[in-house]
C-alpha positions, 0 to 999 in steps of 0.5 A: 191694855193698850195705853196712850204714849207721849209722842216726844218720849216715843221719838226720843226712845227711837232716836228720831226727831221730836215732833214740832208744831207745823200749824194751828189753823185750820187744824192743829198739826204736828210733823214728825220725821226720820230718814224714811220721811215725814208724817203729819198728825192732826190733833183730834183727827184720824187723818194723817199724811205720810210723805204727802199721801193720806193715811188713816190712823186708828185713833185721834191724837190728843194734847194732854198737859201740853204734849201730844199723846198717840194711841199705842196701837197707832205707834206700833202699827202706823208710826213704827213701820213707816218712820223707824223700819227699813223700807220693805224689800222683796226677796232677792231670789225666786220672787213670787207674786200673785196678781188678782184681777178683780171679778170675772164671769157672772161676777162682773163688778161695777160698770162704767157710767159712760157706756156700761163697760164692765169692771171685770174687763178692765181689771183683767186687761190691767193684770195682763199688762202688768204681768210681763213688766213684773217678769222683766223685773225678775218676779215669777208672776201668777194671775188668779184668772187669765180669762173671763171666769168667776173665781171665788174669793177663798179660791184666790187666797188658796191660789196664792198659798199654793204658789207660795206667793211672797206678795198678793195684789188685787186690782179693782176699780171703784164705784159709788153709783149713782153718785157721780162725784167721787174720784181718785185712788184708794189702796186698802190693807187689812185693819190691825186687831184692836183698831176701827176700820176706815171703811166697813160697808155695813159689815160688822167691824169687830175690833177684836178679830185677828186674821192670819194676815194680821201677822203682816200688818207692818208689811201690808202698810209699807206695801200699800204706801209704796204702791199708792204713792207710785200710782199717784205720781204716775196717773195724777189721780186724786188721793183718797188715801191708804185705808184699812178694812176687814170685810175684804175677803181676798185680804184677811186670810192671806199668809203674806203681805196683801193689798187691794187697789181701787184705781179710780171711780167708774161711776165718775165720768172723768175717771171712767174716761181715763180707765177706758183708755188703754194708755191709762191702764198701761200707766197703772201697770208700769207704776206697779212694776216700778214700785216693786223694782 
């Protein structure tokens, strides 16, 4: 059974700085840092911040006997990879990446609130811009689709397996139509076993489920954080965080680090205007390539 652990004790065992109180208002917030960066934890909230970007904890930190206690799974799956592990390093030789342009064919995805243009068009253009940039960085690049065809989710996973991919990145744009207000960037990786997801979209969120991709929980988070941070800096999109989900079919059966990026809301006029601009999609491509140098 996973237990709660004193954050002071955990930090001391790993030779990193003790947490310190950052503020009491509006929420009691503590900071804990290492040579990798700084994490901010809010007492009674799953919201956390890593080097300025939003991440989602599995459980709310608590104060017990005047000490911060953090759930053991959060220490193992969130704090340990980010604070204590060396930065994720791709293979030096024969690096293979599969880029997955979301949707295609009859599966058109969402559409722009401005003029009805389809998500599948924008994801494919983004992938085509990204591929040569990654090749310049020494990656062997494969796209799950290179034209307007519908590729089943499992076939996208099997494609990555057949090409012995080291990484898998699925490209998407978001929508909450008819709500036009939400904006920003979201990056998803698989929820670790034993944790609640950030988002379930009315799918069952069974905490005990263990998928093949859960073997890469730490690498998934590191990859998601690296891509998310670089995309935010390059685009100026609002930060909607690095989130966890179980229902995303292209993620949970992967045998490699895998993430899904939602680079703005086509249901929001300002985001949609950006997404429809070729220069913006080029910025998205250049940001991912820069993150994977």
